[in-house]
C-alpha atoms as one frame of an Amber mdcrd trajectory, in Angstrom:
protein
  -3.236  14.059  11.278  -6.478  13.615  13.235  -7.390   9.988  13.985  -9.791
   8.434  11.501 -12.138   5.480  11.633 -10.218   2.228  11.290 -10.893  -1.477
  11.037  -7.815  -2.314  13.093  -7.301  -2.070  16.856  -3.761  -3.236  17.215
  -1.963  -1.281  19.900  -2.274   1.742  22.166  -0.483   4.941  21.130   3.285
   4.725  21.277   5.626   7.680  20.929   9.384   7.593  20.410  11.631  10.340
  21.742  13.181  11.553  18.460  12.324  15.215  17.939  13.412  18.786  17.307
  15.701  20.301  19.923  14.308  23.035  22.112  15.897  26.036  23.873  16.721
  26.110  27.567  14.183  28.871  28.201  11.449  30.681  26.301  12.071  34.210
  25.029  15.082  33.501  22.862  15.800  35.526  19.714  17.209  32.452  17.988
  15.059  31.153  15.156  15.120  27.719  13.497  15.506  28.839   9.892  15.579
  25.390   8.288  15.805  21.731   9.146  16.345  18.515   7.226  15.510  15.217
   8.882  16.540  11.934   7.245  15.009   8.716   8.604  17.096   5.916   7.091
  15.151   2.686   7.690  17.582  -0.195   8.213  17.164  -3.526   6.483  19.105
  -5.591   9.038  16.405  -5.707  11.712  17.637  -7.271  14.937  15.901 -10.233
  16.556  12.881  -9.007  18.495  12.770  -5.709  16.616  10.042  -4.631  14.212
  12.360  -2.133  12.566  15.072   0.412  13.268  16.106   3.637  11.621  19.188
   5.818  11.670  18.017   9.425  12.084  20.112  12.415  11.031  18.626  15.829
  11.790  20.337  19.023  10.580  19.217  22.424  11.864  20.184  25.915  10.703
  19.737  28.327  13.614  19.995  32.128  13.336  20.184  34.672  16.153  17.914
  37.576  15.154  18.941  39.655  18.186  21.875  42.017  18.755  23.579  40.106
  21.591  25.235  36.728  21.923  22.990  34.069  23.413  24.600  31.164  25.249
  22.196  28.476  26.342  21.588  24.813  26.894  19.855  23.228  23.900  17.696
  20.287  24.909  16.736  17.125  23.106  14.349  14.436  24.486  15.794  10.938
  24.550  12.880   9.059  26.103   9.092   9.035  26.326   6.318   6.860  27.706
   5.588   4.297  24.992   1.954   3.872  26.026   2.664   0.796  28.155   4.247
   2.643  31.066   7.716   1.909  29.668  10.362   4.485  28.770  12.604   3.272
  25.939  15.510   5.532  25.008  17.055   6.352  21.681  20.479   4.847  21.039
  23.819   6.148  19.792  23.051   9.858  20.309  25.680  12.207  18.871  25.560
  16.008  18.607  27.638  18.297  16.395  27.732  22.121  16.433  29.267  23.700
  13.342  30.706  20.270  12.461  32.374  19.884  15.886  31.331  17.073  18.201
  30.015  18.369  21.536  29.366  16.650  24.839  25.873  16.170  26.237  24.660
  15.822  29.774  21.602  13.967  31.011  18.823  16.043  32.576  15.223  15.389
  33.555  12.277  17.206  31.963   8.593  16.538  31.320   7.603  13.894  28.795
   7.514  15.618  25.359   4.368  13.743  24.308   2.403  13.204  27.483   3.452
  16.355  29.343   3.364  14.607  32.720   6.122  12.301  33.948   9.705  13.483
  33.998  11.854  11.675  31.425  15.522  11.861  30.392  16.624  14.602  28.003
  20.080  15.397  26.624  21.394  18.968  27.004  24.363  20.590  25.257  25.717
  24.135  25.395  25.653  26.339  22.271  26.717  29.946  21.652  24.588  31.854
  19.138  26.380  35.039  17.888  24.066  37.792  16.594  23.161  37.717  12.910
  25.036  34.456  12.297  23.963  30.967  11.340  24.794  28.095  13.662  24.485
  24.567  12.316  23.458  21.774  14.661  23.394  18.088  13.724  21.838  15.377
  15.896  22.126  11.682  14.996  20.705   8.630  16.771  19.179   5.193  16.225
  15.418   4.926  16.619  13.405   1.787  17.312  10.092   1.476  15.474   6.784
   0.789  17.185   3.991  -1.546  16.179   3.033  -5.150  15.595   3.955  -7.655
  12.874   3.869  -7.084   9.927   3.710  -3.302  10.441   6.070  -0.787  11.979
   5.713   2.953  12.568   8.276   5.711  13.025   7.520   9.121  14.537   9.255
  12.475  14.663   8.183  15.212  17.065   8.257  18.713  15.586   6.463  20.541
  18.385   9.402  20.426  20.831  10.925  23.146  18.613   8.103  25.577  19.396
  10.231  27.474  21.940  12.476  29.059  19.310  11.750  32.516  17.978   8.916
  32.720  15.429   8.061  29.927  13.053  10.195  27.202  11.544  11.286  28.583
   8.178  11.259  25.307   6.282  11.451  21.606   7.010  12.333  18.686   4.767
  11.687  15.181   6.022  13.125  12.307   3.992  12.482   8.605   4.591  14.890
   6.179   2.911  14.002   2.514   2.583  16.422  -0.363   1.879  14.415  -1.131
  -1.296  12.134   0.689  -3.736   9.315   2.542  -2.001   5.750   2.095  -3.240
   2.174   2.367  -1.898   2.266  -1.317  -0.957   5.111  -0.988   1.549   4.418
   2.634   2.602   0.867   2.858   3.931  -0.630   6.167   2.823  -4.339   5.423
   2.590  -5.179   3.870   5.927  -4.503   4.076   9.643  -2.927   0.904  10.979
  -4.193   1.272  14.535  -1.420   3.332  16.085  -0.133   5.366  13.156  -1.461
   7.262  10.147   1.204   8.362   7.675   1.477  12.135   7.356  -0.088  13.091
   4.007   1.814  14.816   1.231   4.730  12.416   0.852   6.182  12.046  -2.642
   7.813   8.738  -3.631  11.121   8.976  -5.493  12.902   5.640  -5.880  13.856
   4.442  -2.426  12.859   7.722  -0.809   9.649   9.366   0.332   9.893  13.141
   0.799   7.832  15.762   2.645   8.375  19.536   2.552   6.887  22.122   4.927
   7.150  25.902   4.893   6.920  28.554   7.604   4.946  26.724  10.298   4.490
  27.068  14.030   5.172  23.547  15.297   2.238  22.140  17.228   1.495  18.581
  18.234  -0.743  18.231  15.180   2.369  18.815  13.022   4.234  15.828  14.444
   5.291  13.320  11.814   4.014   9.758  11.508   5.077   7.019   9.102   3.423
   3.602   8.648   5.390   0.871   6.878   5.354  -2.818   6.177   8.224  -3.894
   8.409  11.429  -4.491   6.440  11.703  -8.218   7.175   8.121  -8.781   5.982
   8.639  -6.811   2.775  11.886  -8.670   2.144   9.840 -11.885   2.109   7.729
 -10.363  -0.671  10.850  -9.493  -2.662  12.333 -12.955  -2.103   9.202 -14.784
  -3.251   8.765 -12.482  -6.247  12.313 -13.397  -7.233  11.577 -17.097  -6.671
   8.553 -17.174  -8.992  10.441 -15.115 -11.554  13.257 -17.652 -11.527  11.028
 -20.731 -11.248   7.603 -19.866 -12.692   6.399 -23.476 -12.395   7.141 -23.742
  -8.683   3.692 -24.034  -7.098   5.087 -23.827  -3.573   6.778 -20.490  -4.334
   3.516 -19.096  -5.741   1.682 -20.263  -2.629   4.237 -18.631  -0.343   3.918
 -15.406  -2.343   0.139 -15.502  -1.921   0.570 -16.035   1.809   2.926 -13.094
   2.362   0.705 -10.804   0.250  -2.139 -11.867   2.512  -0.153 -11.141   5.664
   0.641  -7.573   4.642  -2.908  -6.908   3.410  -4.667  -7.926   6.635  -4.584
  -6.296  10.023  -5.221  -8.263  13.175  -8.842  -7.363  12.575  -9.865  -6.132
   9.151  -7.839  -5.299   6.080  -6.096  -2.380   4.442  -8.452   0.039   2.758
  -7.865   1.974  -0.434  -6.470   1.110  -3.848  -3.176  -0.344  -2.579  -4.999
  -2.637  -0.161  -7.310  -3.804  -2.956  -4.289  -4.478  -5.172  -2.604  -6.567
  -2.482  -5.782  -8.592  -2.036  -5.962  -9.295  -5.768  -2.234 -10.095  -5.916
  -2.718 -12.628  -3.135  -5.634 -14.260  -4.963  -3.612 -14.344  -8.202  -0.663
 -16.042  -6.506  -2.810 -18.624  -4.712  -4.628 -19.430  -7.949  -1.332 -19.854
  -9.786  -0.185 -22.220  -7.024  -3.374 -24.265  -7.403  -3.049 -24.311 -11.188
   0.334 -25.960 -10.696  -0.674 -28.046  -7.664  -4.449 -28.601  -7.920  -4.499
 -31.332  -5.262  -2.559 -29.393  -2.608  -4.955 -29.111   0.321  -2.913 -26.485
   2.145  -3.017 -23.944  -0.676  -6.767 -24.536  -1.113  -7.131 -23.840   2.621
  -4.879 -20.778   2.429  -6.998 -19.291  -0.351 -10.173 -20.117   1.597  -8.743
 -18.286   4.598  -7.960 -15.201   2.486 -11.433 -15.084   0.940 -13.287 -15.791
   4.179 -11.544 -13.169   6.311 -11.938 -10.561   3.577 -15.634 -11.377   3.170
 -16.215 -11.303   6.924 -14.826  -7.791   7.328 -16.294  -6.521   4.060 -19.741
  -4.974   4.100 -22.204  -7.800   3.476 -24.335  -5.424   1.406 -21.856  -5.954
  -1.418 -22.223  -8.887  -3.788 -18.420  -9.190  -3.967 -18.331 -10.159  -0.285
 -21.050 -12.735  -0.855 -19.140 -14.261  -3.761 -15.924 -14.351  -1.720 -17.800
 -16.096   1.083 -19.193 -18.678  -1.318 -15.826 -19.370  -2.870 -14.180 -19.604
   0.558 -16.580 -22.438   1.359 -15.803 -24.134  -1.950 -12.055 -23.933  -1.316
 -12.147 -25.187   2.283 -14.556 -27.961   1.304 -12.048 -29.077  -1.356  -9.190
 -28.893   1.161 -11.151 -31.089   3.584 -11.801 -33.607   0.830  -8.077 -33.774
   0.072  -6.719 -33.764   3.626  -9.485 -34.099   6.239  -7.037 -34.715   9.088
  -4.442 -32.051   8.326  -4.158 -29.772  11.416  -3.873 -26.520   9.440  -6.784
 -27.424   7.161  -8.893 -28.273  10.220  -7.869 -25.010  11.907  -8.943 -22.902
   8.931 -12.159 -24.901   8.529 -13.007 -24.190  12.168 -12.276 -20.485  11.672
 -14.609 -20.338   8.657 -17.280 -22.166  10.645 -17.177 -19.517  13.372 -16.971
 -16.631  10.905 -20.099 -17.821   9.066 -21.870 -19.886  11.693 -25.242 -19.069
  10.176 -24.223 -20.771   6.911 -22.123 -23.699   8.125 -23.210 -26.659  10.211
 -20.772 -28.677  12.304 -21.469 -32.385  12.605 -19.678 -35.412  14.020 -18.379
 -36.100  10.524 -17.153 -32.589   9.745 -18.908 -29.551   8.277 -21.915 -28.994
   6.047 -21.586 -25.844   3.942 -25.197 -25.011   3.165 -24.250 -22.491   0.500
 -22.758 -25.314  -1.550 -26.119 -27.074  -1.794 -28.300 -24.008  -2.409 -27.936
 -20.766  -4.331 -27.348 -17.886  -1.902 -29.535 -14.834  -2.407 -27.141 -12.159
  -3.621 -27.705  -8.552  -2.535 -29.339  -6.182  -4.995 -28.291  -4.730  -7.330
 -26.138  -7.548  -8.676 -25.835  -6.875 -12.409 -22.946  -4.432 -12.163 -21.103
  -6.309  -9.459 -21.325  -9.635 -11.290 -19.808  -8.240 -14.492 -16.188  -9.315
 -15.077 -13.746  -6.700 -13.855 -10.156  -6.105 -14.763  -7.437  -6.980 -12.311
  -5.903  -3.847 -10.747  -2.405  -3.066 -11.903   0.027  -3.808  -9.103   2.423
  -1.111  -8.019   5.071  -3.839  -7.780   4.330  -5.817 -10.968   4.078  -9.576
 -10.959   6.649 -11.446 -13.032   5.933 -11.595 -16.721   5.413 -15.359 -16.400
   2.231 -14.954 -14.356  -0.818 -16.298 -16.133  -4.263 -14.791 -16.320  -6.492
 -15.384 -13.323  -8.824 -18.351 -13.877 -12.510 -17.580 -13.965 -14.195 -17.806
 -10.612 -16.111 -20.983  -9.929 -19.729 -20.841 -10.993 -22.428 -20.218  -8.446
 -24.745 -23.253  -8.091 -27.860 -22.856 -10.215 -30.223 -25.045  -8.229 -33.502
 -23.615  -7.061 -32.906 -21.237  -4.152 -33.816 -22.670  -0.795 -33.572 -21.293
   2.676 -30.830 -23.011   4.611 -32.049 -23.896   8.062 -29.924 -22.934  10.995
 -29.731 -26.108  13.084 -29.205 -24.027  16.215 -32.250 -21.759  15.893 -34.402
 -21.973  18.986 -31.785 -24.000  20.807 -30.626 -23.234  24.314 -27.109 -23.501
  22.880 -27.563 -20.296  20.863 -26.373 -17.833  23.512 -23.171 -19.668  24.501
 -22.322 -20.252  20.849 -22.682 -16.533  20.169 -20.234 -15.919  22.981 -17.849
 -18.405  21.364 -18.169 -16.544  18.070 -17.305 -13.248  19.759 -14.282 -14.837
  21.395 -13.064 -16.362  18.162 -13.484 -13.095  16.302 -11.044 -11.545  18.748
  -8.336 -14.090  17.955  -5.237 -12.906  16.160  -5.373 -13.391  12.405  -3.244
 -16.311  11.227  -3.248 -18.881   8.473  -1.677 -20.167   5.323
């Protein structure tokens, strides 16, 4: 659960209020024997929402003492979201032994930050000795994040005030479609959330099980997802190309949405699932261009994909160098086809700033020096230049997809050193500042 190095820097920490209930005071003999928390992610995301979930939390409590305990059980309903705002959960309902009970609003310290006072809900419960008491809490939880990602959290450590450890905990996430490593992000931190390890995918569900643990803040649950509306676009375009395999526009749209969910604002998803999404995006763009070879926008969209990936990839790798070269080939072709198209010009400008040492801007457009001279590939290159198999997608492409065309050949002219037209110029420093500014722009494109 500790933060790890990431390529993304999307948002400050945000914490929702959903959590385990806690006792009114410490020193109780009541133990939380078991809990089951179901986070049912909703598909009908409201306008302005990244994602919502219906949470149902069931707790089995047992009084280990010899006397009845009657106390206020407390449940946080708000927390600082990291921006100095205090959103509250919605539709809170509480049931004790299957009977609905009333709650009252109280003020306690923030369950995550431990500083400001925030609203909590309190409800009275009697715990007879040596008997189980079942408590159910339901509410609607708003996800946190930034398009196309959403995160949901569940706070275990507010249950630390009960007697002893938590006997067992099952946490179940249900999606409105099949779960897979493409839409549930296991391998990477997305800037504000890193999915709790150990989840097992089973159809539409992802399940975690914990035994006999003392809930601390390090135990709190995190879940990183592709937001439902973004993943629904993937499903829609997969269905479109399945139904109409010769629709170049549908293949291009599929490549674009794969690209959107593979890239962060800065950088891209690491791990096998991120690599698969990158290859799926390339495959779809190439299929679009096979069907529509003179479509400047899909050439530019593919150039954008390759260029951004190459920029954030380690330049010590030959793969990044080849992606950079092909990005220049694709944007050069797009400019030949539609030199005045606004989106083509926008992506061409982005590639210029990403690789300013290799691209020259003139009054008539851009000169891509790598297209007139063979770039010196990093060593070793033999292994990296061998053909590789395409990774098997977790969500398979339609059976009508064709094999990926061979990559365009690297020019074989005698290597020359491309001169940087700005070297030694007084314009160098301000242009560097422009590059830094551009690199901070939000990722966008076809």
